[in-house]
Backbone as a printed PyTorch tensor [residue, N CA C, xyz], in Angstrom:
tensor([[[  3.2340,  -0.1730, -41.4890],
         [  2.3390,   0.3070, -40.0500],
         [  1.7330,   1.4260, -40.0460]],

        [[  2.4530,   2.2340, -40.9870],
         [  1.5740,   3.5550, -40.3740],
         [ -0.1230,   3.0730, -41.2350]],

        [[  0.0750,   2.6760, -42.5690],
         [ -1.4660,   2.6890, -42.6230],
         [ -2.4690,   1.8000, -42.1840]],

        [[ -2.0110,   0.7310, -40.8880],
         [ -2.6100,  -0.1920, -39.9800],
         [ -3.0460,   1.2640, -39.1180]],

        [[ -2.2800,   2.0210, -38.6570],
         [ -2.0420,   2.9120, -37.5430],
         [ -3.5200,   3.7120, -38.1520]],

        [[ -3.3800,   4.5060, -39.4040],
         [ -3.7930,   5.4960, -39.8690],
         [ -5.4610,   4.6530, -39.6930]],

        [[ -5.3750,   3.4370, -40.4330],
         [ -7.2900,   3.3150, -40.2670],
         [ -8.0600,   2.6330, -39.0350]],

        [[ -6.7170,   3.2400, -37.8120],
         [ -7.6910,   2.5870, -36.5560],
         [ -7.1160,   4.2680, -35.7540]],

        [[ -7.2150,   4.9110, -36.4980],
         [ -7.0850,   6.6390, -36.1540],
         [ -7.7150,   7.0550, -34.8790]],

        [[ -8.8690,   6.3140, -35.2720],
         [-10.3420,   7.1570, -34.0340],
         [-10.0610,   6.8140, -32.5940]],

        [[ -8.8880,   5.4030, -32.3140],
         [ -8.7220,   4.5530, -31.3590],
         [ -7.6130,   4.9890, -31.1080]],

        [[ -6.7650,   5.6860, -31.3350],
         [ -5.4740,   5.9330, -30.8770],
         [ -5.2030,   7.4660, -30.8280]],

        [[ -4.7450,   7.8410, -29.6820],
         [ -4.2820,   8.8730, -28.8120],
         [ -3.0690,   9.9460, -29.7350]],

        [[ -2.3400,   8.4840, -29.9360],
         [ -0.7490,   8.7220, -30.1510],
         [  0.1570,   7.3740, -30.1150]],

        [[  1.3190,   7.8840, -30.5380],
         [  1.7150,   6.7490, -31.1200],
         [  3.8100,   7.3580, -31.1040]],

        [[  4.6020,   6.2440, -31.1720],
         [  6.0370,   6.9510, -31.0340],
         [  6.9410,   5.6110, -31.7080]],

        [[  7.6150,   5.9490, -32.4860],
         [  8.5190,   4.7880, -32.9430],
         [  9.5610,   5.0050, -32.0800]],

        [[ 10.2120,   3.9840, -31.2660],
         [ 11.4730,   3.8530, -31.1730],
         [ 12.3040,   3.2210, -31.7120]],

        [[ 11.9420,   2.2950, -32.7300],
         [ 13.4450,   1.5680, -33.7180],
         [ 12.5670,   1.4020, -34.5080]],

        [[ 13.0670,   1.4740, -35.7380],
         [ 12.8530,   0.6220, -36.8790],
         [ 14.0450,   0.8820, -37.9610]],

        [[ 14.4960,  -0.3770, -38.4110],
         [ 15.1910,  -0.6150, -39.3410],
         [ 15.1700,  -1.2640, -39.9960]],

        [[ 15.2350,  -1.1220, -41.6010],
         [ 14.8690,  -2.3440, -42.5830],
         [ 16.2650,  -2.1490, -43.1230]],

        [[ 17.1430,  -3.6670, -43.3940],
         [ 17.7410,  -3.8600, -44.4940],
         [ 17.4220,  -5.1230, -45.1150]],

        [[ 17.3310,  -4.3300, -47.0460],
         [ 16.8860,  -5.7280, -47.5910],
         [ 15.5080,  -6.4240, -46.9040]],

        [[ 15.2380,  -7.4120, -46.7930],
         [ 14.4490,  -8.0890, -46.0050],
         [ 13.8550,  -8.1110, -45.0840]],

        [[ 15.0310,  -7.7060, -44.2240],
         [ 15.2060,  -7.9070, -42.5070],
         [ 14.3560,  -6.7900, -42.6830]],

        [[ 13.5510,  -6.7420, -41.1590],
         [ 13.1670,  -5.3360, -40.2820],
         [ 12.9910,  -6.1080, -38.9960]],

        [[ 13.0210,  -4.5460, -38.4950],
         [ 13.3780,  -4.6980, -37.0630],
         [ 12.5080,  -3.5280, -36.7140]],

        [[ 11.0740,  -3.5020, -35.7820],
         [ 10.6080,  -1.9460, -35.0070],
         [  9.8490,  -2.2140, -33.6260]],

        [[ 10.0160,  -1.0600, -33.4900],
         [  9.2940,  -1.3850, -31.5630],
         [  8.5920,  -0.0390, -31.7240]],

        [[  7.3470,  -0.0080, -31.2750],
         [  5.8380,   1.0860, -31.5010],
         [  5.5130,   0.9520, -30.2090]],

        [[  5.2890,   2.1920, -29.5580],
         [  4.4290,   2.1180, -28.5360],
         [  2.9480,   3.1460, -28.9920]],

        [[  1.9980,   2.6280, -28.4750],
         [  0.5830,   3.1820, -29.3130],
         [  0.1510,   3.6720, -27.5100]],

        [[ -0.8450,   4.6160, -27.7710],
         [ -1.6340,   4.8340, -26.7020],
         [ -3.0010,   5.0290, -27.5180]],

        [[ -3.8200,   4.5190, -26.8620],
         [ -5.5070,   4.4120, -27.2580],
         [ -5.7600,   5.3660, -26.6550]],

        [[ -7.3020,   5.9500, -27.0520],
         [ -8.0720,   7.0470, -26.3690],
         [ -8.5780,   7.0340, -24.9580]],

        [[ -8.8310,   5.5540, -24.5420],
         [ -8.8610,   5.1200, -23.0720],
         [ -7.6310,   5.1160, -22.2270]],

        [[ -6.4060,   5.7780, -23.3570],
         [ -5.0970,   5.7110, -21.9560],
         [ -4.6460,   4.3510, -21.6830]],

        [[ -5.0100,   2.9860, -22.9660],
         [ -4.4260,   2.0730, -22.7280],
         [ -2.7820,   1.9200, -23.6120]],

        [[ -1.7810,   1.0070, -23.1800],
         [ -1.2350,   1.5150, -24.4830],
         [ -0.8750,  -0.0630, -25.0720]],

        [[ -0.0830,   0.0940, -26.5450],
         [  0.3370,  -0.8690, -26.7880],
         [  1.4690,  -1.2240, -26.9780]],

        [[  2.4770,  -1.8670, -26.5930],
         [  3.9510,  -2.1320, -26.7250],
         [  4.1770,  -3.3260, -27.7980]],

        [[  4.9530,  -2.6420, -29.1840],
         [  4.7180,  -3.4560, -30.4640],
         [  5.9480,  -3.6370, -30.8690]],

        [[  6.2780,  -4.8700, -30.4300],
         [  8.2130,  -5.6910, -31.0300],
         [  7.8420,  -6.7700, -31.6450]],

        [[  8.3970,  -6.0720, -33.4270],
         [  8.1110,  -7.1430, -34.1660],
         [  9.7240,  -7.2370, -35.0810]],

        [[ 10.3730,  -7.9840, -35.7040],
         [ 11.4200,  -8.6090, -35.9550],
         [ 10.9870,  -9.4240, -37.4140]],

        [[ 11.4550,  -9.3560, -38.4340],
         [ 10.8050, -10.0400, -39.5800],
         [ 12.6680, -10.7200, -39.9460]],

        [[ 12.7230, -11.7220, -40.3880],
         [ 14.1270, -12.3480, -41.0870],
         [ 14.2420, -12.1930, -42.6060]],

        [[ 15.6940, -12.6970, -42.8290],
         [ 15.5790, -12.8130, -44.5750],
         [ 14.7600, -14.1720, -44.8540]],

        [[ 14.6780, -15.1040, -43.6170],
         [ 13.6970, -15.9230, -44.4350],
         [ 12.4140, -16.5160, -44.1300]],

        [[ 11.9970, -15.1670, -43.9930],
         [ 10.4380, -14.5540, -43.7670],
         [ 10.0660, -14.9070, -42.2620]],

        [[ 10.5470, -15.5510, -41.7850],
         [ 10.4280, -15.7330, -40.3540],
         [  9.9250, -14.5430, -39.7780]],

        [[  8.6160, -14.3220, -38.4290],
         [  8.5470, -13.4780, -37.7850],
         [  8.5280, -13.7200, -36.3480]],

        [[  9.5590, -12.7950, -35.4350],
         [  9.3210, -12.9320, -33.6100],
         [  8.1550, -11.5280, -33.8920]],

        [[  7.1860, -11.7190, -32.6410],
         [  6.6940, -10.7380, -32.6310],
         [  6.1470, -10.5630, -31.0460]],

        [[  6.1320,  -9.3100, -30.8030],
         [  5.3650,  -9.4600, -29.1550],
         [  4.4600,  -8.1510, -29.2450]],

        [[  3.2540,  -8.3800, -28.9320],
         [  2.2680,  -6.9600, -28.7460],
         [  1.7650,  -7.4900, -27.3480]],

        [[  2.1680,  -6.2550, -26.2060],
         [  2.0750,  -6.2740, -25.0520],
         [  0.7870,  -4.9020, -24.3760]],

        [[  0.0420,  -5.2080, -23.9670],
         [ -1.3130,  -4.2660, -24.1720],
         [ -1.6490,  -4.2510, -22.7900]],

        [[ -1.5410,  -2.8710, -22.2060],
         [ -1.6900,  -2.4700, -20.7560],
         [ -2.8330,  -1.9780, -20.4660]],

        [[ -3.7460,  -1.2760, -19.3930],
         [ -4.5480,  -0.5620, -19.1880],
         [ -3.4080,   0.5030, -18.5800]],

        [[ -4.6930,   1.6550, -18.1340],
         [ -3.6950,   2.9780, -17.6980],
         [ -2.9110,   2.7150, -16.6550]],

        [[ -3.4330,   1.9220, -15.8440],
         [ -2.4840,   1.5840, -14.5740],
         [ -1.1040,   0.6890, -14.7620]],

        [[ -0.8380,   0.5780, -15.7040],
         [ -0.0350,  -0.3880, -16.1200],
         [ -0.0590,  -2.0220, -16.1260]],

        [[ -1.5670,  -2.3190, -15.4630],
         [ -1.8370,  -3.9720, -15.7570],
         [ -2.1400,  -4.2740, -16.6410]],

        [[ -1.3400,  -5.5880, -16.9180],
         [ -1.4810,  -6.5110, -18.0040],
         [ -2.9750,  -6.7400, -18.4750]],

        [[ -3.3530,  -6.2400, -19.4790],
         [ -4.5680,  -7.1670, -20.4590],
         [ -4.1530,  -8.2620, -21.3630]],

        [[ -3.7930,  -8.0020, -22.1830],
         [ -3.0250,  -9.4660, -23.0650],
         [ -1.7130,  -9.0480, -23.3140]],

        [[ -1.2210, -10.2260, -23.7450],
         [  0.4560, -10.0380, -24.5920],
         [  0.1470, -11.1690, -25.5610]],

        [[  0.0940, -10.6330, -26.8580],
         [ -0.1020, -12.2020, -28.0100],
         [  2.2790, -12.5280, -28.0090]],

        [[  2.6970, -12.8450, -28.1850],
         [  3.8420, -13.4250, -28.6640],
         [  3.8020, -15.0100, -29.0510]],

        [[  5.5630, -14.8060, -29.8460],
         [  5.4730, -16.5030, -30.0670],
         [  7.1690, -16.3770, -29.7590]],

        [[  7.1220, -16.1640, -28.6050],
         [  8.7510, -16.7880, -27.7150],
         [  8.5490, -18.3110, -27.6880]],

        [[  9.5900, -18.2600, -27.4750],
         [  9.9320, -20.2800, -27.0130],
         [  9.3270, -20.8950, -25.6800]],

        [[  8.9600, -20.1000, -24.9590],
         [  8.7290, -20.0630, -23.5420],
         [  7.6510, -21.4250, -23.5760]],

        [[  6.6880, -21.8690, -23.8790],
         [  5.2920, -22.6790, -23.4960],
         [  5.2000, -24.0280, -24.6150]],

        [[  6.1990, -24.4570, -24.6500],
         [  5.9820, -25.7180, -25.3770],
         [  4.9760, -27.1110, -25.1330]],

        [[  4.5870, -26.9630, -24.2680],
         [  3.4940, -27.6480, -24.2920],
         [  1.7560, -26.9510, -24.9220]],

        [[  1.7450, -25.8800, -25.0570],
         [  0.6620, -25.1770, -25.5600],
         [  0.2610, -25.6890, -27.0990]],

        [[ -0.6680, -26.1910, -27.2310],
         [ -1.0230, -26.6340, -28.6270],
         [ -0.1730, -25.6820, -30.3050]],

        [[ -0.6760, -25.0740, -29.7160],
         [ -0.2440, -23.3110, -30.9630],
         [  1.3410, -23.0830, -30.9190]],

        [[  1.9820, -23.7710, -29.7940],
         [  3.3610, -23.3060, -29.7910],
         [  4.2590, -23.2090, -31.3070]],

        [[  4.8340, -22.5020, -31.2870],
         [  5.3340, -21.1900, -30.0750],
         [  4.0920, -19.8860, -29.9140]],

        [[  3.2520, -20.0760, -30.6500],
         [  2.4340, -18.6650, -30.8300],
         [  1.3230, -18.9790, -29.4090]],

        [[  1.0020, -18.1250, -28.4300],
         [  0.4900, -18.0900, -27.4400],
         [  0.0860, -16.6660, -26.7550]],

        [[ -0.7880, -16.5970, -25.7820],
         [ -1.2510, -15.2400, -25.3120],
         [ -0.8350, -15.4830, -23.7980]],

        [[ -0.8730, -14.3140, -23.4940],
         [ -0.7460, -14.2010, -21.5650],
         [ -2.3490, -12.9650, -21.2690]],

        [[ -2.7000, -13.3060, -20.3100],
         [ -4.1060, -12.6230, -19.9870],
         [ -3.8590, -13.4780, -18.4940]],

        [[ -3.3560, -12.0550, -17.8570],
         [ -3.2510, -12.0460, -16.8380],
         [ -2.1920, -13.1930, -16.0520]],

        [[ -2.0500, -13.9050, -15.0990],
         [ -1.0270, -14.9420, -15.0780],
         [ -1.4020, -15.9160, -16.0470]],

        [[ -2.3190, -16.2840, -16.7210],
         [ -2.2600, -17.5450, -16.9950],
         [ -1.8420, -17.4370, -18.8960]],

        [[ -1.7670, -18.6990, -19.4540],
         [ -1.0530, -18.3230, -20.6230],
         [ -2.4360, -19.5710, -21.9520]],

        [[ -2.2910, -19.0350, -22.9400],
         [ -3.8120, -19.5400, -23.7280],
         [ -2.8740, -19.4120, -25.2680]],

        [[ -3.5810, -20.6540, -25.2380],
         [ -3.1020, -20.9140, -26.9690],
         [ -3.8500, -19.7490, -27.8640]],

        [[ -3.0710, -19.4170, -28.8250],
         [ -3.4600, -18.1780, -30.3150],
         [ -2.6900, -18.6390, -31.2910]],

        [[ -3.0410, -18.0980, -32.1780],
         [ -2.6350, -18.3390, -33.8770],
         [ -1.6630, -17.3540, -33.5590]],

        [[ -0.8150, -17.6820, -35.2380],
         [  0.0640, -17.0250, -35.8200],
         [ -1.1440, -15.8410, -35.8510]],

        [[ -0.5280, -14.7580, -35.4170],
         [ -0.8300, -13.3710, -35.3960],
         [ -0.3040, -11.9130, -35.9490]],

        [[ -1.1250, -11.1830, -36.3390],
         [ -0.3320,  -9.9980, -37.4570],
         [ -0.9990,  -8.5760, -36.4060]],

        [[  0.1980,  -7.8780, -36.3900],
         [ -0.2820,  -6.2870, -35.8570],
         [ -2.0270,  -5.7670, -36.1310]],

        [[ -2.2670,  -6.0750, -37.4120],
         [ -3.8140,  -6.2160, -37.9970],
         [ -4.3400,  -6.5050, -37.1090]],

        [[ -4.5420,  -7.7490, -36.7850],
         [ -5.6590,  -8.7840, -36.1450],
         [ -4.9600,  -7.9290, -34.7050]],

        [[ -4.4150,  -7.5280, -33.7180],
         [ -4.2910,  -7.4100, -32.4220],
         [ -4.6870,  -6.5020, -32.9260]],

        [[ -4.5690,  -4.9650, -33.5400],
         [ -5.3710,  -3.5970, -33.4980],
         [ -6.9220,  -3.9440, -33.7750]],

        [[ -7.1910,  -4.6410, -34.3870],
         [ -8.8390,  -5.2840, -34.7330],
         [ -8.8650,  -5.5150, -33.4910]],

        [[ -8.6930,  -6.4530, -32.8030],
         [ -9.0440,  -6.9730, -31.4670],
         [ -9.6030,  -5.9650, -30.5720]],

        [[ -8.4440,  -5.3390, -30.3120],
         [ -8.2080,  -4.2580, -29.3550],
         [ -9.5940,  -3.1920, -29.5160]],

        [[ -9.4000,  -2.9580, -30.8750],
         [-10.6480,  -1.5970, -31.0230],
         [-11.8100,  -2.1370, -30.9560]],

        [[-11.7830,  -3.3010, -31.1670],
         [-13.5630,  -3.8880, -31.1120],
         [-14.0480,  -3.6170, -29.3240]],

        [[-12.9910,  -3.8900, -28.7670],
         [-12.8790,  -3.6290, -26.9730],
         [-13.0660,  -2.0170, -26.6970]],

        [[-12.8580,  -0.9010, -27.0610],
         [-12.5870,   0.1480, -27.1190],
         [-14.2540,   0.6930, -26.4510]]])
């Protein structure tokens, strides 16, 4: 994770790791990134023994309005890419399985 932050450091003003736990192959972490335009990305990711991942990447502007949230919560079974989806405003869209690196690349292209 720190290598991804380092690769995008010119876009990142600060970051805070509020949770990082690793036990064998299992991993849990929560991180808050603040970008140079004062938007923020809240990162929550869990990796289980069977390599399954649960994730949520929640990007808000400096006024705390949602820009985009990518996640794989089981809330939208009618989406063709279920459980992977993204929220833009009040709408839900298809999304492929995504990684933190993908999200950072997408955000930094827009900054």
